[in-house]
N, C-alpha and C positions, 0 to 999 in steps of 0.2 A: 504494500500500500504506500509506503514511504517513497518507493521508486516512482510510482505513478505521480505523486505530488511533485517530485523533483523534475520529472519529465514535463509536466504541465507548466511548471515555473520556467523551465528552460525555453519551452516553446513560446510562452508569453513574452519573455525578455527578448528573444530573438525576433519575434514578430513586431515588436515595438521599435526596433532599431531602424534608423534611417537607411534606406536602400540607395545604393549608388545608381541604381537603374531608374529611380524615380525622379523625374524632372522637378526642379524647384519652382518653376513658374512657366507660364505660357508666354511665348514670344510673338508679338505682332509687329510686322514690318510695315511701317507707314512711309519710310524713307529708304533711300539707298545710300548707306554710309560709304564714305570713300576710305580706301586703305591709307593713303598718305595724310588725309585730313583728320581721321578719327582712330581707325583701328590700330595703326602703327603706334600711336601714342599710348593706347591702352596696353598693347603688348610691352612697350618699353617700361611703362610705369608699374606694371603688375607681374611681368614674366621675366624680365631681364635680371633677376636677382641671382646671386651665387647659388649654385646647385639646381638652378632651374634653366630657363632658356637664355643663358648668358653667353652662348657661343662656345663655351668650354665643355660643360656637361651635356648639354643638348643644344641643337642648332638654334641660333637666334631668330626669333620671330619678327625681329625688326628688319629682317631681309625679306622682301616681297616674295621671292621665289620659294623660300623655305616655308613661309606661311601659306602660300597657295598650294604647294605640294602636300601639306599636312592639313588642309582645310577640313576634310571629313573628320579626321581625328580631333581636331580643335573644336569643331562644332559639337561633336558628341560630348567631349569632356566639359566644355563650357555649359552646355545645356543641362548636363547631369550634375553640375556643381562640383566636378572633380578638378577643375582648373580655374584659377591658379592654385597651386599646391599651398596648403596652409593659409589660405586667405579666401576672400570671396569678392566677386565683382558686383558692382551696383547693377540694378535692373537695366539702366540705360546703357552701361558698358556691355552687358551680356547681349542686349538687343542689337547693339552696333556690330558686334562680332558676328553674331548669327545671321543678321540681315545681310551683312557684307558677303558672307559665304553663300547664303541662299540666292543672292543676286549674281552669283557667278565668280566671286573672288577676284574682281577686276582690279587692275593696277591703275587706280585713279587717284 
């Protein structure tokens, strides 16, 4: 009987944990953000830290070709709240990145 209670408790605790597969919000794209005007600055201020996308440990997202090549992975990580590591983006910054990617990841 004690084992059943422990199993139920474990299921309850596990079920209440935030899932990385659950999006934190819905993104609505009303504009087409530009890479050079908005997205690059977001990457520089949030991702260019030591141990992240600093060009040493991981490729720098301040480089357009790197960001474009990783667009699908970036979109998924930002949407799911996994990126940036150990921080969070504002809703406006998330929308800018995701909308830029959804609009074709243009070099504009």
